[in-house]
C-alpha positions in Angstrom: 0.0 0.0 0.0 1.3 3.4 -1.0 2.4 5.2 2.3 1.2 8.5 0.9 -2.4 7.3 1.5 -1.7 7.1 5.3 -4.1 9.6 6.9 -3.9 10.9 10.5 -7.2 10.0 12.2 -6.2 11.1 15.7 -9.1 10.5 18.1 -11.7 11.7 15.6 -14.6 9.7 14.4 -14.2 8.1 10.9 -17.4 7.8 8.8 -17.9 5.1 6.2 -19.7 7.4 3.7 -17.6 7.1 0.6 -14.7 5.1 -0.9 -12.0 7.6 -0.2 -10.9 5.9 3.1 -11.9 2.4 2.0 -9.5 0.2 0.0 -11.7 -2.8 -0.5 -15.2 -4.2 -0.1 -15.4 -7.9 -0.6 -18.1 -10.6 -0.5 -21.6 -9.2 -0.2 -20.5 -6.0 1.6 -21.7 -2.7 0.1 -22.0 0.9 0.9 -25.7 1.4 1.7 -27.8 4.6 1.9 -30.3 4.7 4.8 -33.4 6.9 4.6 -34.7 9.0 7.5 -37.9 8.2 9.4 -40.8 10.6 9.2 -42.0 12.2 12.5 -44.8 14.7 13.3 -44.7 18.1 11.7 -42.4 20.5 13.5 -44.3 23.6 12.5 -47.5 24.5 10.6 -47.5 27.8 8.6 -51.1 28.8 9.2 -50.8 32.6 9.8 -51.8 35.3 7.3 -48.2 36.5 6.9 -47.0 33.0 6.1 -48.9 31.4 3.2 -48.8 28.7 0.5 -45.1 29.2 -0.5 -43.4 29.3 2.9 -40.0 27.7 2.4 -36.2 28.1 2.6 -36.1 27.0 6.3 -33.0 27.3 8.4 -32.7 25.3 11.7 -29.8 25.3 14.1 -29.0 25.1 17.8 -27.1 27.9 19.5 -26.1 28.5 23.2 -29.6 29.7 23.9 -32.0 27.3 22.2 -33.0 25.9 18.8 -33.8 28.5 16.2 -35.7 28.4 13.0 -36.0 31.0 10.1 -38.1 30.8 7.0 -39.8 32.8 4.3 -43.4 33.9 4.7 -45.0 34.1 1.2 -48.3 33.3 -0.5 -48.9 32.6 -4.2 -52.5 32.1 -5.5 -54.1 32.4 -8.9 -50.8 33.1 -10.5 -49.6 35.9 -8.3 -48.3 36.8 -4.9 -50.9 38.0 -2.4 -48.5 39.8 0.0 -44.9 40.8 0.2 -42.3 38.2 1.3 -41.2 38.4 4.9 -38.7 36.6 7.1 -40.1 34.8 10.1 -38.6 33.4 13.3 -39.5 30.5 15.6 -37.7 28.8 18.5 -37.8 25.6 20.5 -36.4 24.1 23.7 -36.0 20.6 22.2 -36.0 20.8 18.4 -39.4 19.0 18.3 -42.0 21.4 19.5 -41.7 24.9 18.1 -43.3 28.3 19.0 -43.8 31.5 17.0 -43.2 34.4 19.4 -44.9 37.7 19.0 -41.9 39.9 18.4 -43.6 43.2 17.6 -41.0 44.4 15.1 -43.0 44.8 11.9 -46.7 45.5 11.2 -48.7 43.1 9.0 -52.3 43.7 8.3 -52.3 46.5 10.8 -50.9 44.5 13.7 -47.4 43.9 15.1 -48.5 40.7 16.8 -46.4 38.3 14.7 -43.0 36.6 14.4 -41.7 38.6 11.5 -38.0 39.7 11.9 -37.3 41.2 8.4 -39.1 42.9 5.7 -36.5 43.4 3.0 -37.6 43.4 -0.6 -34.4 41.6 -1.6 -33.2 39.5 1.3 -36.5 38.2 2.6 -36.9 36.0 -0.4 -34.3 33.6 1.0 -32.7 34.9 4.2 -30.5 32.2 5.7 -28.8 32.9 9.1 -26.3 30.9 11.1 -24.7 31.2 14.5 -21.1 32.4 14.1 -18.8 30.1 16.2 -15.6 32.0 15.3 -13.8 32.4 18.6 -13.1 36.2 18.1 -16.5 37.0 16.6 -17.7 40.4 17.9 -20.8 39.9 20.1 -22.8 42.3 18.0 -22.2 40.0 15.0 -22.9 36.7 16.8 -25.4 35.8 14.1 -24.8 36.3 10.4 -26.9 35.7 7.3 -26.9 36.0 3.5 -29.9 37.0 1.5 -30.5 38.1 -2.1 -33.3 37.4 -4.6 -31.4 36.9 -7.9 -28.4 37.7 -10.1 -29.3 41.4 -10.5 -29.2 41.9 -6.7 -26.4 39.6 -5.5 -26.1 38.4 -2.0 -26.1 40.8 0.9 -24.5 40.2 4.3 -26.4 40.8 7.5 -25.5 40.5 11.2 -27.3 40.4 14.5 -26.4 40.3 18.2 -29.5 38.1 19.2 -30.6 36.4 16.0 -33.8 38.5 16.0 -32.8 42.1 15.2 -30.8 42.4 12.0 -28.8 45.0 10.1 -26.9 44.9 6.8 -23.1 44.8 7.1 -22.7 46.7 3.8 -24.9 48.5 1.4 -23.5 46.6 -1.6 -23.8 42.8 -2.2 -20.8 40.8 -1.1 -21.3 37.9 -3.6 -22.3 38.8 -7.1 -21.4 35.8 -9.4 -24.4 33.6 -9.2 -28.1 33.3 -9.8 -29.1 33.2 -6.1 -32.9 32.6 -6.6 -32.9 29.8 -4.0 -31.6 29.2 -0.5 -28.0 30.4 -0.4 -26.2 29.4 2.8 -23.0 30.2 4.7 -21.3 29.2 7.9 -18.0 29.4 9.8 -15.7 26.5 9.2 -13.4 26.3 12.2 -11.1 23.7 10.6 -10.5 25.8 7.5 -10.6 29.1 9.5 -12.9 30.5 6.8 -16.5 31.4 6.1 -17.9 29.2 3.5 -20.9 29.8 1.2 -22.8 27.5 -1.1 -25.3 29.1 -3.5 -27.3 28.6 -6.8 -26.2 29.3 -10.3 -27.1 27.9 -13.7 -24.5 25.7 -15.3 -24.3 25.1 -19.0 -23.9 21.4 -19.7 -21.9 19.8 -22.6 -25.2 19.3 -24.6 -26.0 23.0 -24.3 -28.7 22.7 -21.7 -28.6 24.8 -18.5 -29.0 23.2 -15.2 -29.6 24.4 -11.6 -26.3 23.7 -9.9 -24.2 24.7 -6.9 -21.2 27.1 -6.5 -19.0 27.7 -3.5 -16.9 30.6 -2.3 -14.9 31.4 0.9 -14.1 34.5 2.9 -11.8 35.4 5.8 -14.2 38.1 7.1 -17.7 37.6 5.6 -17.3 40.7 3.4 -14.7 39.7 0.8 -15.3 36.5 -1.0 -13.2 34.4 -3.3 -14.1 33.8 -7.0 -16.8 31.1 -6.9 -16.2 27.6 -8.2 -18.6 24.9 -9.3 -19.0 21.8 -7.1 -17.8 18.6 -8.8 -18.9 15.0 -8.2 -17.5 11.5 -8.5 -17.1 10.1 -12.0 -20.3 8.8 -13.4 -22.6 11.0 -11.3 -25.4 12.2 -13.6 -26.1 15.9 -14.3 -29.2 16.6 -12.2 -31.1 19.8 -11.3 -30.2 20.6 -7.7 -32.7 23.2 -6.5 -31.1 23.8 -3.0 -27.9 22.5 -1.3 -28.3 22.4 2.5 -24.6 21.8 3.0 -23.0 22.1 6.4 -20.2 20.5 8.4 -21.3 17.3 10.0 -21.6 18.1 13.7 -20.1 14.8 15.0 -17.1 15.0 12.5 -16.8 18.7 11.3 -14.0 17.9 8.9 -16.7 16.3 6.6 -19.4 18.2 4.9 -22.8 16.8 4.4 -25.4 18.1 2.0 -29.1 17.5 1.4 -30.1 19.0 -1.9 -33.6 19.1 -3.3 -33.4 17.3 -6.6 -35.7 18.9 -9.1 -37.3 17.1 -12.2 -38.5 20.2 -14.1 -40.8 18.4 -16.6 -42.4 15.7 -14.5 -46.0 16.3 -13.2 -48.0 14.0 -10.8 -51.7 13.4 -11.0 -51.7 14.5 -7.3 -50.8 18.1 -8.3 -54.0 20.1 -8.1 -52.1 23.1 -6.7 -53.3 25.7 -9.1 -49.8 27.0 -9.4 -50.3 28.2 -13.0 -49.6 24.7 -14.4 -46.0 24.9 -13.3 -44.4 21.4 -13.6 -41.7 20.0 -11.4 -41.4 17.1 -8.9 -38.7 16.9 -6.2 -37.1 14.5 -3.8 -34.2 14.8 -1.4 -30.7 13.5 -2.0 -27.6 13.0 0.2 -24.0 13.9 -0.5 -20.7 14.3 1.4 -17.3 15.8 0.9 -14.0 16.1 2.6 -12.8 19.3 0.9 -16.0 21.2 0.2 -15.7 21.1 -3.5 -15.7 17.5 -4.7 -18.7 15.5 -3.4 -19.9 11.9 -3.4 -23.6 12.3 -4.3 -26.0 9.4 -4.0 -28.3 9.1 -7.0 -30.9 7.1 -5.1 -33.3 9.3 -3.2 -32.5 10.0 0.5 -36.0 11.4 1.0 -38.8 10.0 -1.2 -42.1 11.9 -1.4 -43.8 8.8 0.1 -47.5 8.1 0.6 -48.7 11.7 1.2 -50.2 13.0 -2.0 -49.3 16.6 -1.2 -45.6 15.6 -1.3 -46.1 14.8 -5.0 -46.9 18.4 -5.8 -44.3 20.5 -7.5 -41.5 22.0 -5.4 -42.2 20.0 -2.2 -39.7 17.9 -0.3 -37.2 20.7 0.3 -34.8 19.8 3.1 -34.1 22.7 5.5 -30.5 23.9 6.1 -29.6 22.4 9.5 -29.0 19.1 11.3 -29.5 19.1 15.0 -29.3 16.5 17.8 -32.6 15.9 19.6 -33.5 13.8 22.6 -33.8 9.9 22.5 -37.1 8.7 21.1 -37.2 5.5 23.1 -36.1 4.8 26.7 -32.5 3.8 26.9 -31.6 4.7 23.4 -29.2 7.4 22.1 -30.2 10.8 20.8 -31.2 11.1 17.2 -30.3 13.6 14.4 -33.2 15.7 13.3 -33.6 17.3 9.9 -36.7 18.9 8.4 -38.5 18.7 5.1 -41.3 20.8 3.5 -44.7 19.5 2.5 -48.1 20.9 1.3 -46.3 23.6 -0.7 -48.6 25.3 -3.3 -51.6 24.1 -1.4 -54.9 25.5 -0.3 -54.0 24.3 3.2 -51.1 25.3 5.3 -47.5 24.5 4.4 -45.9 22.2 7.0 -42.3 21.5 7.9 -42.0 17.9 9.0 -39.3 16.6 11.3 -37.3 13.5 10.1 -35.1 11.4 12.4 -31.8 9.7 11.6 -29.6 7.5 13.7 -26.4 9.2 14.8 -23.9 8.9 11.9 -26.6 6.8 10.2 -26.8 8.2 6.7 -24.6 5.5 5.1 -23.2 2.2 6.3 -21.0 -0.7 5.1 -23.7 -3.4 5.1 -23.5 -7.1 4.6 -26.2 -9.8 4.7 -25.8 -13.1 6.6 -23.8 -14.5 3.7 -21.1 -12.1 4.8 -18.7 -9.5 3.5 -15.8 -7.4 4.6 -14.4 -3.9 4.5 -10.8 -2.9 4.6 -9.7 0.7 5.2 -6.8 2.6 3.7 -3.8 3.1 6.1 -4.2 5.6 8.9 -2.7 6.5 12.2 -4.7 7.1 15.4 -3.8 8.9 18.6 -4.2 7.8 22.1 -6.1 10.2 24.4 -4.1 11.7 27.3 -3.7 9.6 30.3 -3.0 5.9 30.8 -6.5 4.3 30.2 -6.5 1.4 27.7 -7.3 2.4 24.1 -9.8 0.3 22.2 -11.7 0.5 18.9 -15.3 1.6 19.1 -17.8 1.3 16.4 -21.2 2.6 15.6 -22.8 -0.6 14.4 -26.0 -2.7 14.3 -26.3 -6.4 13.9 -29.2 -8.9 14.1 -29.2 -11.5 16.9 -27.7 -14.1 14.6 -25.3 -11.7 12.9 -22.0 -10.2 14.1 -18.8 -8.4 13.4 -15.2 -9.7 13.6 -12.3 -7.3 13.2 -8.6 -7.2 12.9 -5.9 -4.4 13.0 -3.4 -4.8 10.3 0.1 -3.4 9.9 0.2 -1.0 7.0 3.7 -2.1 6.2 3.0 -5.8 5.4 -0.8 -6.2 5.7 -0.4 -8.7 8.5 -2.5 -8.6 11.7 -0.8 -6.9 14.7 0.1 -9.4 17.4 -3.0 -10.1 19.4 -5.3 -8.3 17.0 -6.1 -10.9 14.4 -9.7 -11.9 13.7 -9.2 -15.1 15.7 -7.9 -13.1 18.7 -11.1 -11.1 19.0 -14.6 -11.6 20.2 -17.6 -11.5 17.8 -19.3 -8.2 18.3 -23.1 -8.3 18.2 -25.6 -5.8 19.3 -26.7 -2.3 18.4 -25.0 0.9 19.6 -23.2 4.1 18.5 -20.0 3.4 20.5 -19.6 -0.3 20.9 -16.1 -1.5 22.0 -14.4 -4.3 20.2 -12.2 -6.6 22.2 -9.1 -8.6 21.3 -6.6 -10.8 23.2 -4.0 -8.1 22.5 -6.0 -5.7 24.8 -4.7 -2.2 24.9 -4.1 -0.5 21.5 -2.2 2.4 23.0 1.3 1.0 22.1 0.3 1.2 18.4 -0.7 4.9 18.5 0.9 6.9 15.8 1.9 3.8 13.7 0.3 3.3 10.3 -2.4 0.6 10.5 -5.4 -0.6 8.6 -8.7 -1.9 9.9 -10.6 -4.9 8.4 -14.1 -5.8 9.5 -15.9 -9.0 8.6 -19.7 -8.5 8.7 -22.7 -10.9 8.8 -26.2 -9.4 8.8 -24.6 -6.2 10.1 -24.1 -2.5 9.4 -21.1 -0.4 10.4 -21.6 3.4 10.2 -18.4 4.8 11.9 -15.5 4.0 14.1 -13.0 5.8 16.4 -10.2 4.9 18.8 -10.5 5.9 22.5 
């Protein structure tokens, strides 16, 4: 094995989401996409200032609580019925949400509403985030981008509390794009840069134009690099990506995850009685991940299917909100879950809903094998032992059946042979279900092998492995 492939893992969590860190899958083992489970609606947009085209939701957790932002808009009989506004909601648990009366802006003669912005340009797609940069000025603890289209560009905003907002500059800070969608930004502590992902229209080899994603970076949120297009693994088809919903994965921030809404512009369902002027277009949600923020592994199978609800087969539904938050366990004795959120009932006579979806921690993709068996072997890496003298072991996020199991071995990257005491026959068969299950070998403590290039091989039967770490 080429030593140049050796990667320092340290004590970080390694996720089995693409082939970059995998050298071989054998037998019946395969990378497998897992779909989220639908839960109750998180919020229903039933107020006069919201409307049938509420969308572009942002959800995150800050030091205070869970926060949500979204566009209030209504479109009926081929026209908008009121100006677009930006609305705010909050929650103590990410499950039950409230719309506080903020009293900032009047709508229909009353200030009893949750509107935080009435900006003809930015309210179309205002997308805030909590700025985790260590030296961020308190008056700019929250930042946002907003801009309707290419003629306006993206404007930068800041806020001390996430509710009261001002523009950071009178001129747009990003101008090379189309922007008529949700355009997001965040602080990446690993890269020490602000990162933005936004819409533009890309011309394909056959001459067609396609909704696609560009990215740009900034050291200060005001001056941004020349945008570049995202790229994908060889063989990934050209598809219309309406939004991107890209963010650092909270449990392994060195990896980006994205949840674009995939748009089929010419497909219409018999369920679509929306009255949206005969506009075609069906959508579902896809999943992708990246280690550098430019080249992504994008799954072509749907991550979020429209499902059995007829209203999710109406054009421009199934938009995944920007944000991925940890919420409380859903069954006694189980770990927390990851919650993300998806729109439904868009372009409807009834109220638009944002439904919560639940995912196992790290549970987007696994290496999976049936009872017939299969194995995965990683590329070489080094790990670090935590401070102290406690024994170091390998811990996996894994799930097996009662009859299934996982055997593992730690290999020397020099010759591919098992380390003494860490061959498959030296270890116990792991069975069970948990996010941090320890694997045991006769060799015991892995601390002496810290910093040395090794590989991991796991043999699976009726099992999934999502992630692993040393600690």
